[in-house]
N, CA, C and O atoms as a MOPAC input file, in Angstrom:
PM7 MOZYME 1SCF
protein

 N     14.76100 1    -8.11700 1   -11.39400 1
 C     13.35200 1    -7.80700 1   -11.31500 1
 C     13.11000 1    -6.40400 1   -11.84000 1
 O     12.92400 1    -5.46200 1   -11.07000 1
 N     13.11600 1    -6.27800 1   -13.14300 1
 C     12.96800 1    -4.97800 1   -13.77400 1
 C     11.70300 1    -4.25700 1   -13.39900 1
 O     11.71800 1    -3.03900 1   -13.22300 1
 N     10.59000 1    -4.98600 1   -13.26900 1
 C      9.32100 1    -4.36000 1   -12.91200 1
 C      9.36700 1    -3.70100 1   -11.55300 1
 O      8.81900 1    -2.61500 1   -11.36600 1
 N     10.02700 1    -4.36000 1   -10.58600 1
 C     10.15400 1    -3.77900 1    -9.25200 1
 C     11.01000 1    -2.52100 1    -9.29000 1
 O     10.72700 1    -1.56000 1    -8.57400 1
 N     12.05900 1    -2.51500 1   -10.12100 1
 C     12.88600 1    -1.32300 1   -10.23100 1
 C     12.08100 1    -0.16500 1   -10.83700 1
 O     12.18900 1     0.97500 1   -10.38700 1
 N     11.28000 1    -0.46600 1   -11.85400 1
 C     10.43900 1     0.57300 1   -12.44900 1
 C      9.41700 1     1.09000 1   -11.44200 1
 O      9.15500 1     2.29000 1   -11.37400 1
 N      8.84900 1     0.18700 1   -10.66700 1
 C      7.88700 1     0.58900 1    -9.65000 1
 C      8.53900 1     1.49600 1    -8.61500 1
 O      7.92900 1     2.46000 1    -8.15400 1
 N      9.77900 1     1.18400 1    -8.25100 1
 C     10.45800 1     2.00500 1    -7.24600 1
 C     10.68100 1     3.43500 1    -7.73200 1
 O     10.82200 1     4.34400 1    -6.91500 1
 N     10.71400 1     3.64500 1    -9.02900 1
 C     10.84900 1     5.00500 1    -9.57000 1
 C      9.60500 1     5.84800 1    -9.30000 1
 O      9.66300 1     7.07600 1    -9.35600 1
 N      8.49000 1     5.19700 1    -9.00900 1
 C      7.22500 1     5.90200 1    -8.72700 1
 C      7.07500 1     6.23200 1    -7.24800 1
 O      6.07000 1     6.81500 1    -6.84300 1
 N      8.05900 1     5.86800 1    -6.44400 1
 C      7.94700 1     6.09900 1    -5.00800 1
 C      8.59000 1     7.43100 1    -4.62800 1
 O      9.36300 1     8.01300 1    -5.38900 1
 N      8.24700 1     7.88700 1    -3.43900 1
 C      8.86700 1     9.08900 1    -2.88600 1
 C      8.94000 1     8.93900 1    -1.37800 1
 O      8.14300 1     8.22000 1    -0.77500 1
 N      9.89000 1     9.61600 1    -0.77900 1
 C     10.00200 1     9.60900 1     0.67300 1
 C      8.87700 1    10.44100 1     1.25000 1
 O      8.48300 1    11.45500 1     0.67400 1
 N      8.36200 1    10.01100 1     2.38700 1
 C      7.27500 1    10.74000 1     3.03400 1
 C      7.60500 1    10.93900 1     4.50600 1
 O      8.25500 1    10.10300 1     5.13300 1
 N      7.15000 1    12.04600 1     5.03300 1
 C      7.34700 1    12.34200 1     6.44700 1
 C      6.28700 1    11.64200 1     7.28200 1
 O      5.21000 1    11.30700 1     6.78800 1
 N      6.60000 1    11.42900 1     8.53400 1
 C      5.68800 1    10.79700 1     9.46800 1
 C      4.34000 1    11.51900 1     9.44300 1
 O      4.27600 1    12.73500 1     9.62500 1
 N      3.28300 1    10.77600 1     9.22000 1
 C      1.93700 1    11.33800 1     9.21000 1
 C      1.47800 1    11.88200 1     7.87400 1
 O      0.33400 1    12.32000 1     7.75200 1
 N      2.33500 1    11.86500 1     6.87300 1
 C      1.97900 1    12.44200 1     5.57100 1
 C      1.45100 1    11.40800 1     4.57200 1
 O      0.97900 1    11.78100 1     3.49800 1
 N      1.52100 1    10.14100 1     4.90200 1
 C      0.99000 1     9.10800 1     4.00900 1
 C     -0.51200 1     9.02400 1     4.25600 1
 O     -0.95300 1     8.87700 1     5.39600 1
 N     -1.28600 1     9.11600 1     3.19400 1
 C     -2.74500 1     9.11500 1     3.33900 1
 C     -3.29600 1     7.75300 1     3.71000 1
 O     -4.25100 1     7.66500 1     4.48200 1
 N     -2.70900 1     6.68100 1     3.17300 1
 C     -3.22300 1     5.35100 1     3.48900 1
 C     -2.14900 1     4.28100 1     3.36700 1
 O     -1.38800 1     4.24200 1     2.40000 1
 N     -2.10900 1     3.43000 1     4.35500 1
 C     -1.30800 1     2.20700 1     4.34100 1
 C     -2.22000 1     1.14600 1     3.74600 1
 O     -3.25900 1     0.82900 1     4.32600 1
 N     -1.85200 1     0.59800 1     2.60900 1
 C     -2.71000 1    -0.36900 1     1.91800 1
 C     -2.37500 1    -1.77600 1     2.41300 1
 O     -1.23700 1    -2.23500 1     2.31100 1
 N     -3.39400 1    -2.44700 1     2.95100 1
 C     -3.25000 1    -3.79600 1     3.45800 1
 C     -4.08700 1    -4.74100 1     2.59900 1
 O     -5.23800 1    -4.44700 1     2.27500 1
 N     -3.49400 1    -5.87800 1     2.23500 1
 C     -4.19000 1    -6.83600 1     1.37200 1
 C     -3.52600 1    -8.19800 1     1.50000 1
 O     -2.47500 1    -8.32900 1     2.12800 1
 N     -4.13100 1    -9.19100 1     0.91500 1
 C     -3.53200 1   -10.51600 1     0.82300 1
 C     -3.07100 1   -10.73200 1    -0.60700 1
 O     -3.81700 1   -10.48100 1    -1.55400 1
 N     -1.84500 1   -11.19700 1    -0.75900 1
 C     -1.31800 1   -11.49800 1    -2.09100 1
 C     -2.10800 1   -12.60500 1    -2.76400 1
 O     -2.02300 1   -12.76600 1    -3.98100 1
 N     -2.87600 1   -13.37300 1    -1.99700 1
 C     -3.60100 1   -14.51800 1    -2.54000 1
 C     -4.99000 1   -14.15200 1    -3.05600 1
 O     -5.65700 1   -14.98300 1    -3.67200 1
 N     -5.43100 1   -12.92600 1    -2.81400 1
 C     -6.74900 1   -12.50200 1    -3.30100 1
 C     -6.66500 1   -12.02200 1    -4.74400 1
 O     -5.58400 1   -11.72000 1    -5.25000 1
 N     -7.80200 1   -11.95600 1    -5.38700 1
 C     -7.91000 1   -11.60000 1    -6.79600 1
 C     -7.32600 1   -10.19800 1    -7.04500 1
 O     -7.84600 1    -9.21600 1    -6.51400 1
 N     -6.26300 1   -10.09600 1    -7.83700 1
 C     -5.63700 1    -8.78300 1    -8.06300 1
 C     -6.56300 1    -7.79500 1    -8.77200 1
 O     -6.51400 1    -6.60000 1    -8.48300 1
 N     -7.39000 1    -8.25800 1    -9.67600 1
 C     -8.30800 1    -7.35900 1   -10.38800 1
 C     -9.31700 1    -6.73900 1    -9.42600 1
 O     -9.60300 1    -5.54400 1    -9.50700 1
 N     -9.85300 1    -7.54500 1    -8.51900 1
 C    -10.80700 1    -7.01700 1    -7.53900 1
 C    -10.13800 1    -5.99300 1    -6.62800 1
 O    -10.71700 1    -4.95400 1    -6.31100 1
 N     -8.91000 1    -6.30100 1    -6.21300 1
 C     -8.18800 1    -5.34900 1    -5.36000 1
 C     -7.91000 1    -4.05200 1    -6.11700 1
 O     -8.04600 1    -2.96600 1    -5.55400 1
 N     -7.52400 1    -4.15600 1    -7.38000 1
 C     -7.24400 1    -2.97300 1    -8.18800 1
 C     -8.49600 1    -2.11500 1    -8.33600 1
 O     -8.42700 1    -0.89100 1    -8.21700 1
 N     -9.63000 1    -2.74200 1    -8.59200 1
 C    -10.88100 1    -1.99300 1    -8.73500 1
 C    -11.23100 1    -1.28200 1    -7.42900 1
 O    -11.63400 1    -0.11900 1    -7.44500 1
 N    -11.08100 1    -1.97100 1    -6.30400 1
 C    -11.38300 1    -1.36100 1    -5.00500 1
 C    -10.42900 1    -0.20200 1    -4.72000 1
 O    -10.85300 1     0.83800 1    -4.21600 1
 N     -9.15600 1    -0.37200 1    -5.03700 1
 C     -8.17700 1     0.69600 1    -4.82900 1
 C     -8.49800 1     1.90200 1    -5.70700 1
 O     -8.43800 1     3.03800 1    -5.23700 1
 N     -8.83200 1     1.67500 1    -6.95000 1
 C     -9.17400 1     2.77300 1    -7.85600 1
 C    -10.40800 1     3.53100 1    -7.37400 1
 O    -10.45300 1     4.75800 1    -7.45400 1
 N    -11.40800 1     2.80600 1    -6.87700 1
 C    -12.62200 1     3.45600 1    -6.35500 1
 C    -12.28000 1     4.30400 1    -5.12800 1
 O    -12.76400 1     5.42800 1    -4.99400 1
 N    -11.45100 1     3.76800 1    -4.23800 1
 C    -11.06700 1     4.52500 1    -3.04700 1
 C    -10.29800 1     5.78100 1    -3.44800 1
 O    -10.55200 1     6.86200 1    -2.91700 1
 N     -9.36400 1     5.64100 1    -4.37700 1
 C     -8.56800 1     6.79200 1    -4.83200 1
 C     -9.44800 1     7.85700 1    -5.47300 1
 O     -9.22200 1     9.05000 1    -5.27000 1
 N    -10.43300 1     7.44700 1    -6.23100 1
 C    -11.34300 1     8.41800 1    -6.85200 1
 C    -12.12200 1     9.18000 1    -5.78500 1
 O    -12.25600 1    10.40100 1    -5.87600 1
 N    -12.63200 1     8.48700 1    -4.78700 1
 C    -13.32900 1     9.15500 1    -3.68100 1
 C    -12.40000 1    10.12900 1    -2.96400 1
 O    -12.80900 1    11.23500 1    -2.60900 1
 N    -11.15500 1     9.72100 1    -2.75300 1
 C    -10.17300 1    10.58400 1    -2.09400 1
 C     -9.93200 1    11.84200 1    -2.93500 1
 O     -9.92700 1    12.95400 1    -2.40700 1
 N     -9.73100 1    11.66100 1    -4.24600 1
 C     -9.47700 1    12.80900 1    -5.14200 1
 C    -10.64700 1    13.79300 1    -5.10700 1
 O    -10.43800 1    15.00500 1    -5.06900 1
 N    -11.85700 1    13.28100 1    -5.12000 1
 C    -13.03200 1    14.15800 1    -5.09000 1
 C    -13.11300 1    14.93900 1    -3.77900 1
 O    -13.49200 1    16.11000 1    -3.77400 1
 N    -12.76200 1    14.30200 1    -2.68600 1
 C    -12.85100 1    14.95200 1    -1.37600 1
 C    -11.66900 1    15.87400 1    -1.09500 1
 O    -11.85000 1    16.94100 1    -0.50800 1
 N    -10.46200 1    15.48300 1    -1.50500 1
 C     -9.25000 1    16.21700 1    -1.14100 1
 C     -8.66100 1    17.06600 1    -2.26400 1
 O     -7.76200 1    17.87300 1    -2.02800 1
 N     -9.16700 1    16.88800 1    -3.48600 1
 C     -8.70000 1    17.64100 1    -4.65900 1
 C     -7.21000 1    17.42200 1    -4.94700 1
 O     -6.50100 1    18.32900 1    -5.38300 1
 N     -6.75900 1    16.18400 1    -4.68700 1
 C     -5.38600 1    15.80100 1    -4.99900 1
 C     -5.30900 1    14.27900 1    -5.01400 1
 O     -6.22600 1    13.58600 1    -4.57500 1
 N     -4.19300 1    13.78100 1    -5.52900 1
 C     -3.95900 1    12.34100 1    -5.52800 1
 C     -3.55800 1    11.89100 1    -4.12000 1
 O     -2.87000 1    12.63300 1    -3.41900 1
 N     -3.96700 1    10.70500 1    -3.69600 1
 C     -3.53000 1    10.21600 1    -2.38300 1
 C     -2.08900 1     9.72000 1    -2.42800 1
 O     -1.61100 1     9.24900 1    -3.46000 1
 N     -1.41800 1     9.83200 1    -1.30500 1
 C     -0.08800 1     9.26200 1    -1.13700 1
 C     -0.28400 1     7.93900 1    -0.40500 1
 O     -0.74600 1     7.91600 1     0.73600 1
 N      0.07300 1     6.83600 1    -1.06800 1
 C     -0.19500 1     5.50100 1    -0.54700 1
 C      1.08400 1     4.77900 1    -0.17000 1
 O      2.12000 1     4.96400 1    -0.80800 1
 N      1.01300 1     3.96000 1     0.86500 1
 C      2.08500 1     3.02700 1     1.19800 1
 C      1.63600 1     1.67400 1     0.67000 1
 O      0.65700 1     1.10900 1     1.15900 1
 N      2.34000 1     1.15300 1    -0.32000 1
 C      2.00900 1    -0.13500 1    -0.94000 1
 C      3.24400 1    -1.01900 1    -0.83000 1
 O      4.33400 1    -0.63900 1    -1.25800 1
 N      3.06100 1    -2.19400 1    -0.25500 1
 C      4.20400 1    -3.04600 1     0.06300 1
 C      5.11500 1    -3.33100 1    -1.12100 1
 O      6.33600 1    -3.24300 1    -0.98400 1
 N      4.57100 1    -3.66200 1    -2.25300 1
 C      5.40900 1    -4.02700 1    -3.41100 1
 C      6.34100 1    -2.88300 1    -3.80600 1
 O      7.46100 1    -3.11600 1    -4.26200 1
 N      5.87800 1    -1.65800 1    -3.62900 1
 C      6.67800 1    -0.49500 1    -3.99600 1
 C      7.57400 1    -0.00300 1    -2.86200 1
 O      8.62800 1     0.58100 1    -3.11100 1
 N      7.16000 1    -0.23700 1    -1.62400 1
 C      7.84600 1     0.37800 1    -0.49500 1
 C      8.75600 1    -0.55600 1     0.29500 1
 O      9.50500 1    -0.11000 1     1.16400 1
 N      8.69300 1    -1.83700 1    -0.00300 1
 C      9.57300 1    -2.80700 1     0.64200 1
 C     10.49400 1    -3.38500 1    -0.42400 1
 O     10.05000 1    -3.73600 1    -1.51700 1
 N     11.76200 1    -3.47900 1    -0.10400 1
 C     12.72800 1    -4.07300 1    -1.02500 1
 C     12.36600 1    -5.53800 1    -1.22700 1
 O     12.53800 1    -6.35200 1    -0.31900 1
 N     11.87000 1    -5.87600 1    -2.40300 1
 C     11.40700 1    -7.23100 1    -2.67800 1
 C     12.54600 1    -8.24600 1    -2.76600 1
 O     12.30500 1    -9.45300 1    -2.74200 1
 N     13.77100 1    -7.76700 1    -2.86700 1
 C     14.92100 1    -8.66900 1    -2.87400 1
 C     15.40400 1    -9.00900 1    -1.46300 1
 O     16.19800 1    -9.93200 1    -1.27800 1
 N     14.91600 1    -8.25200 1    -0.46000 1
 C     15.29500 1    -8.49700 1     0.93300 1
 C     14.14100 1    -8.08000 1     1.84400 1
 O     14.27900 1    -7.17000 1     2.66100 1
 N     13.01700 1    -8.74800 1     1.69600 1
 C     11.80300 1    -8.40000 1     2.42900 1
 C     12.02600 1    -8.44600 1     3.93700 1
 O     11.54000 1    -7.57600 1     4.66000 1
 N     12.75000 1    -9.44300 1     4.41300 1
 C     12.92400 1    -9.61000 1     5.86300 1
 C     13.62900 1    -8.41200 1     6.50500 1
 O     13.45200 1    -8.17100 1     7.69900 1
 N     14.40900 1    -7.67200 1     5.75600 1
 C     15.09900 1    -6.49800 1     6.31300 1
 C     14.12000 1    -5.37500 1     6.63100 1
 O     14.35100 1    -4.60300 1     7.56100 1
 N     13.03300 1    -5.27200 1     5.87500 1
 C     12.06800 1    -4.18500 1     6.07600 1
 C     10.88900 1    -4.57000 1     6.96100 1
 O     10.20200 1    -3.68600 1     7.47400 1
 N     10.63500 1    -5.84900 1     7.15500 1
 C      9.46700 1    -6.27100 1     7.93500 1
 C      9.42100 1    -5.70300 1     9.35300 1
 O      8.33500 1    -5.34900 1     9.81400 1
 N     10.54500 1    -5.59700 1    10.06900 1
 C     10.46600 1    -5.03600 1    11.42200 1
 C      9.94500 1    -3.59000 1    11.45400 1
 O      9.51800 1    -3.10700 1    12.50200 1
 N      9.98300 1    -2.91300 1    10.31900 1
 C      9.55900 1    -1.51100 1    10.27400 1
 C      8.07900 1    -1.34000 1     9.92300 1
 O      7.59400 1    -0.21000 1     9.86300 1
 N      7.35700 1    -2.43300 1     9.69100 1
 C      5.93700 1    -2.31000 1     9.34700 1
 C      5.14600 1    -1.47400 1    10.35200 1
 O      4.32500 1    -0.66000 1     9.92900 1
 N      5.35100 1    -1.63500 1    11.66800 1
 C      4.60500 1    -0.77700 1    12.60800 1
 C      4.89300 1     0.71000 1    12.40900 1
 O      4.00400 1     1.54300 1    12.58800 1
 N      6.11500 1     1.04400 1    12.04500 1
 C      6.46400 1     2.45400 1    11.80100 1
 C      5.75500 1     2.95100 1    10.54600 1
 O      5.20200 1     4.05100 1    10.53300 1
 N      5.77300 1     2.13700 1     9.49000 1
 C      5.09400 1     2.52700 1     8.25200 1
 C      3.60400 1     2.72400 1     8.50300 1
 O      3.00800 1     3.67300 1     7.99400 1
 N      3.00900 1     1.84800 1     9.27300 1
 C      1.58400 1     1.97000 1     9.59000 1
 C      1.32200 1     3.22300 1    10.42900 1
 O      0.36800 1     3.95900 1    10.17100 1
 N      2.16400 1     3.46100 1    11.42500 1
 C      2.00200 1     4.64100 1    12.27700 1
 C      2.19500 1     5.93600 1    11.50100 1
 O      1.63800 1     6.96800 1    11.87500 1
 N      2.97100 1     5.89600 1    10.43400 1
 C      3.23000 1     7.08900 1     9.62800 1
 C      2.06700 1     7.42200 1     8.70100 1
 O      2.08300 1     8.45100 1     8.02500 1
 N      1.06700 1     6.56000 1     8.67000 1
 C     -0.05700 1     6.73100 1     7.74900 1
 C     -1.28000 1     7.28100 1     8.47400 1
 O     -1.50300 1     6.99000 1     9.64900 1
 N     -2.05900 1     8.06900 1     7.76400 1
 C     -3.27900 1     8.64400 1     8.32800 1
 C     -4.35800 1     7.58800 1     8.57400 1
 O     -5.15500 1     7.70500 1     9.50500 1
 N     -4.37300 1     6.55600 1     7.72600 1
 C     -5.39600 1     5.51400 1     7.83300 1
 C     -4.86500 1     4.22400 1     7.23800 1
 O     -3.84500 1     4.20800 1     6.54900 1
 N     -5.57000 1     3.15800 1     7.51800 1
 C     -5.25400 1     1.85800 1     6.93700 1
 C     -6.38500 1     1.50500 1     5.97800 1
 O     -7.54900 1     1.43600 1     6.37100 1
 N     -6.03000 1     1.28500 1     4.72700 1
 C     -6.99600 1     0.89700 1     3.70300 1
 C     -6.87900 1    -0.60600 1     3.51600 1
 O     -5.84600 1    -1.10100 1     3.06700 1
 N     -7.93800 1    -1.33300 1     3.86200 1
 C     -7.93600 1    -2.78700 1     3.77300 1
 C     -8.65800 1    -3.21100 1     2.50900 1
 O     -9.84000 1    -2.91700 1     2.32500 1
 N     -7.94000 1    -3.90100 1     1.64500 1
 C     -8.52000 1    -4.47700 1     0.43600 1
 C     -8.77600 1    -5.94800 1     0.74600 1
 O     -7.98200 1    -6.82000 1     0.39300 1
 N     -9.89400 1    -6.20400 1     1.41000 1
 C    -10.18500 1    -7.53700 1     1.93200 1
 C    -10.86100 1    -8.40200 1     0.88100 1
 O    -11.94000 1    -8.08300 1     0.38300 1
 N    -10.20700 1    -9.48900 1     0.56400 1
 C    -10.77400 1   -10.48500 1    -0.32900 1
 C    -11.04600 1   -11.76300 1     0.44600 1
 O    -11.11900 1   -11.75300 1     1.67500 1
 N    -11.19300 1   -12.84600 1    -0.27100 1
 C    -11.55700 1   -14.11700 1     0.34900 1
 C    -10.52100 1   -14.63600 1     1.34400 1
 O    -10.88700 1   -15.28500 1     2.32300 1
 N     -9.25200 1   -14.36900 1     1.11700 1
 C     -8.22000 1   -14.93800 1     1.98900 1
 C     -7.65400 1   -13.94000 1     2.99100 1
 O     -6.80100 1   -14.30500 1     3.79900 1
 N     -8.10500 1   -12.69600 1     2.95700 1
 C     -7.47800 1   -11.65300 1     3.78300 1
 C     -7.40000 1   -12.03900 1     5.26200 1
 O     -6.33600 1   -11.92500 1     5.87100 1
 N     -8.49500 1   -12.48700 1     5.83700 1
 C     -8.50600 1   -12.77700 1     7.26400 1
 C     -7.68000 1   -14.00300 1     7.63300 1
 O     -7.37300 1   -14.20400 1     8.80800 1
 N     -7.31900 1   -14.81100 1     6.67100 1
 C     -6.48100 1   -15.97600 1     6.95600 1
 C     -5.00600 1   -15.67800 1     6.71500 1
 O     -4.15700 1   -16.50100 1     7.05700 1
 N     -4.68100 1   -14.53100 1     6.14000 1
 C     -3.30500 1   -14.23400 1     5.73800 1
 C     -2.70900 1   -13.04500 1     6.48700 1
 O     -1.61700 1   -12.60000 1     6.13200 1
 N     -3.36600 1   -12.52300 1     7.48800 1
 C     -2.82900 1   -11.36100 1     8.19500 1
 C     -1.47100 1   -11.65400 1     8.78900 1
 O     -1.11900 1   -12.81100 1     9.02100 1
 N     -0.70800 1   -10.60300 1     9.03600 1
 C      0.64500 1   -10.70400 1     9.55500 1
 C      0.62400 1   -11.57600 1    10.76300 1
 O      1.66600 1   -11.80700 1    11.37600 1

């Protein structure tokens, strides 16, 4: 999965409480709509904070070759974030953890 390896190069370790947003979404919702919503949120964040946000995004932060190994840590990842950013589409409420 070359794309996942390239994505992992964009990640960095973060200390507890230093992640600006834990991004929550459904894989079944429209990716373009989610991308537009994420970009709008990031732009608002940049204008308010004068820096790029540090995001927790599952595809980048969970080993996609062994997802079950990282799932027990989701509460820790969420607790380490300042806020939860929900990209809610049509299926979000039916696909929650």
